[in-house]
BADOBA-782203 format. One record per residue (C-alpha): residue number from 1; y, x, z. Coordinates in pm, whole numbers, plus 50000, padded with zeros to 5 digits. Example, Ala and Ser with C-alpha at 12.3 -4.5 7.8 and 13.67 -1.06 7.14 Angstrom:
// residues 2
- resi, y, x, z
- 1, 49550, 51230, 50780
- 2, 49894, 51367, 50714
***
This chain:
// residues 220
- resi, y, x, z
- 1, 12210, 17015, 29712
- 2, 12562, 17067, 29577
- 3, 12585, 17064, 29195
- 4, 12858, 17300, 29077
- 5, 13038, 17186, 28763
- 6, 13370, 17374, 28795
- 7, 13503, 17708, 28920
- 8, 13854, 17748, 29057
- 9, 13988, 18101, 29087
- 10, 14264, 18255, 29288
- 11, 14444, 18524, 29086
- 12, 14568, 18811, 29300
- 13, 14275, 19014, 29440
- 14, 14010, 18803, 29269
- 15, 14074, 18841, 28894
- 16, 14345, 19108, 28880
- 17, 14480, 19381, 29102
- 18, 14840, 19272, 29161
- 19, 14830, 19307, 29539
- 20, 14951, 19666, 29509
- 21, 15265, 19551, 29323
- 22, 15338, 19284, 29584
- 23, 15304, 19545, 29854
- 24, 15530, 19798, 29680
- 25, 15799, 19532, 29619
- 26, 15784, 19400, 29979
- 27, 15790, 19754, 30119
- 28, 16098, 19840, 29911
- 29, 16269, 19531, 30051
- 30, 16173, 19622, 30409
- 31, 16299, 19977, 30356
- 32, 16632, 19842, 30232
- 33, 16656, 19630, 30549
- 34, 16584, 19931, 30769
- 35, 16230, 19881, 30896
- 36, 15878, 19990, 30805
- 37, 15625, 19762, 30635
- 38, 15265, 19884, 30630
- 39, 14959, 19798, 30422
- 40, 14814, 19641, 30736
- 41, 15123, 19420, 30761
- 42, 15074, 19326, 30397
- 43, 14733, 19175, 30478
- 44, 14917, 18890, 30652
- 45, 15082, 18799, 30320
- 46, 14759, 18743, 30122
- 47, 14742, 18398, 29969
- 48, 15078, 18302, 30123
- 49, 15380, 18166, 29932
- 50, 15685, 18382, 29862
- 51, 15902, 18201, 30117
- 52, 15638, 18220, 30389
- 53, 15578, 18588, 30304
- 54, 15948, 18665, 30345
- 55, 15950, 18490, 30684
- 56, 15655, 18705, 30798
- 57, 15829, 19017, 30674
- 58, 16150, 18932, 30860
- 59, 15948, 18855, 31174
- 60, 15790, 19202, 31150
- 61, 16138, 19351, 31117
- 62, 16276, 19141, 31400
- 63, 16543, 18992, 31173
- 64, 16687, 18640, 31170
- 65, 16880, 18547, 30856
- 66, 17035, 18233, 30714
- 67, 16873, 18043, 30429
- 68, 17120, 18170, 30168
- 69, 17040, 18531, 30252
- 70, 16666, 18456, 30257
- 71, 16690, 18306, 29909
- 72, 16872, 18615, 29784
- 73, 16616, 18852, 29934
- 74, 16319, 18654, 29799
- 75, 16474, 18670, 29454
- 76, 16537, 19041, 29491
- 77, 16175, 19105, 29581
- 78, 16049, 18886, 29298
- 79, 16266, 19065, 29043
- 80, 16113, 19399, 29144
- 81, 15762, 19252, 29133
- 82, 15822, 19105, 28785
- 83, 15934, 19448, 28663
- 84, 15599, 19590, 28777
- 85, 15372, 19318, 28638
- 86, 15556, 19321, 28303
- 87, 15373, 19648, 28236
- 88, 15026, 19512, 28319
- 89, 14746, 19502, 28064
- 90, 14373, 19424, 28045
- 91, 14286, 19748, 28225
- 92, 14396, 19583, 28551
- 93, 14139, 19306, 28536
- 94, 13912, 19359, 28835
- 95, 13548, 19468, 28783
- 96, 13317, 19186, 28673
- 97, 13592, 18925, 28641
- 98, 13601, 18904, 28262
- 99, 13223, 18903, 28232
- 100, 13188, 18625, 28488
- 101, 13458, 18411, 28324
- 102, 13281, 18448, 27991
- 103, 12946, 18354, 28142
- 104, 13095, 18048, 28310
- 105, 13232, 17929, 27976
- 106, 12900, 17999, 27800
- 107, 12715, 17799, 28065
- 108, 12947, 17499, 28030
- 109, 13131, 17530, 28361
- 110, 13492, 17414, 28372
- 111, 13742, 17680, 28480
- 112, 14081, 17648, 28651
- 113, 14328, 17884, 28813
- 114, 14452, 17792, 29159
- 115, 14721, 18043, 29257
- 116, 15032, 18047, 29472
- 117, 15192, 18291, 29226
- 118, 15490, 18168, 29026
- 119, 15431, 18460, 28790
- 120, 15072, 18368, 28706
- 121, 15137, 18301, 28336
- 122, 15298, 18643, 28288
- 123, 14995, 18809, 28446
- 124, 14741, 18600, 28254
- 125, 14917, 18656, 27923
- 126, 14960, 19031, 27977
- 127, 14594, 19079, 28071
- 128, 14460, 18847, 27801
- 129, 14294, 18606, 28046
- 130, 14480, 18287, 27952
- 131, 14225, 18155, 27697
- 132, 13946, 18145, 27958
- 133, 14110, 17864, 28158
- 134, 14082, 17492, 28101
- 135, 14362, 17431, 28353
- 136, 14621, 17653, 28519
- 137, 14777, 17544, 28848
- 138, 15021, 17798, 28991
- 139, 15319, 17810, 29225
- 140, 15537, 17625, 28973
- 141, 15313, 17317, 29005
- 142, 15277, 17295, 29383
- 143, 15498, 17204, 29677
- 144, 15265, 17316, 29958
- 145, 15120, 17664, 30011
- 146, 14764, 17747, 30109
- 147, 14596, 17668, 30346
- 148, 14717, 17330, 30222
- 149, 14452, 17220, 29965
- 150, 14707, 17089, 29711
- 151, 14662, 17366, 29453
- 152, 14284, 17320, 29441
- 153, 14296, 16940, 29440
- 154, 14540, 16952, 29149
- 155, 14302, 17193, 28973
- 156, 14007, 16961, 29018
- 157, 14215, 16668, 28896
- 158, 14322, 16862, 28585
- 159, 13959, 16949, 28512
- 160, 13844, 16590, 28570
- 161, 13591, 16713, 28825
- 162, 13530, 16573, 29174
- 163, 13613, 16824, 29456
- 164, 13252, 16812, 29576
- 165, 13139, 16965, 29245
- 166, 13394, 17252, 29257
- 167, 13365, 17603, 29395
- 168, 13664, 17818, 29485
- 169, 13677, 18197, 29452
- 170, 13922, 18346, 29704
- 171, 14005, 18677, 29872
- 172, 14224, 18535, 30147
- 173, 14145, 18341, 30468
- 174, 14420, 18090, 30383
- 175, 14255, 18025, 30044
- 176, 13910, 17972, 30193
- 177, 14059, 17727, 30445
- 178, 14234, 17547, 30158
- 179, 13902, 17514, 29975
- 180, 13730, 17375, 30282
- 181, 14012, 17127, 30336
- 182, 13982, 17022, 29971
- 183, 13613, 16944, 30024
- 184, 13504, 17224, 29792
- 185, 13247, 17500, 29816
- 186, 13389, 17850, 29853
- 187, 13295, 18206, 29767
- 188, 13488, 18485, 29933
- 189, 13572, 18800, 29743
- 190, 13597, 19088, 29987
- 191, 13497, 19139, 30351
- 192, 13238, 18911, 30520
- 193, 13419, 18965, 30849
- 194, 13754, 18841, 30713
- 195, 13608, 18563, 30499
- 196, 13332, 18441, 30732
- 197, 13422, 18074, 30675
- 198, 13319, 18096, 30308
- 199, 12978, 17969, 30196
- 200, 12904, 18307, 30038
- 201, 13089, 18641, 30036
- 202, 13055, 18913, 29771
- 203, 13249, 19241, 29737
- 204, 13377, 19150, 29390
- 205, 13298, 18932, 29088
- 206, 13087, 19221, 28958
- 207, 12818, 19089, 29198
- 208, 12842, 18732, 29067
- 209, 12660, 18552, 28794
- 210, 12600, 18183, 28714
- 211, 12237, 18191, 28832
- 212, 12342, 18321, 29174
- 213, 12618, 18060, 29182
- 214, 12378, 17769, 29135
- 215, 12111, 17921, 29364
- 216, 12365, 17965, 29642
- 217, 12434, 17593, 29658
- 218, 12090, 17458, 29571
- 219, 12021, 17387, 29937
- 220, 12375, 17312, 30055
***
């Protein structure tokens, strides 16, 4: 039996729908560099840091650039993305996310954010989600990107909870791998085929509740 005492959430694709803004900003950058970037290509960027995402984008475009130019392009993309998320509000919280966060708090579970995004605070503040978290670990606190477990281990440390008592909610393969490497349970949000390594997969947080959470790990 695995006793769950804390929930760690990825942000993009789990709590809020910011993936579309990432895609639009990356596609604009690719267009400016003279090659096409598809939604299928964008799947490779899920849960990946900004620098790693840029490298994947350039690989798709068959481009090799120096570090100074890469830094400039990453900043250009981020500036466009920030313009988009600055207009976000609570309507962009994904179905079931707010209700599940509230239930977790009511049931005494600790809650942390574990996101690669360096813009997490802007998104949380604009959507009104900030008060639901006991700890927020984002891209400004970490040096290693998922699937490195750093972001989740820092989250568990901030919550004062052992990794074995934590469960991670993720929509990306890299995030599920990071949870496994951190010694944590994991629940995939999305496709069972893509997230087969997770302990449990649900289409969205609308299908989650605390009873199901505890039942899922009662025999693990």
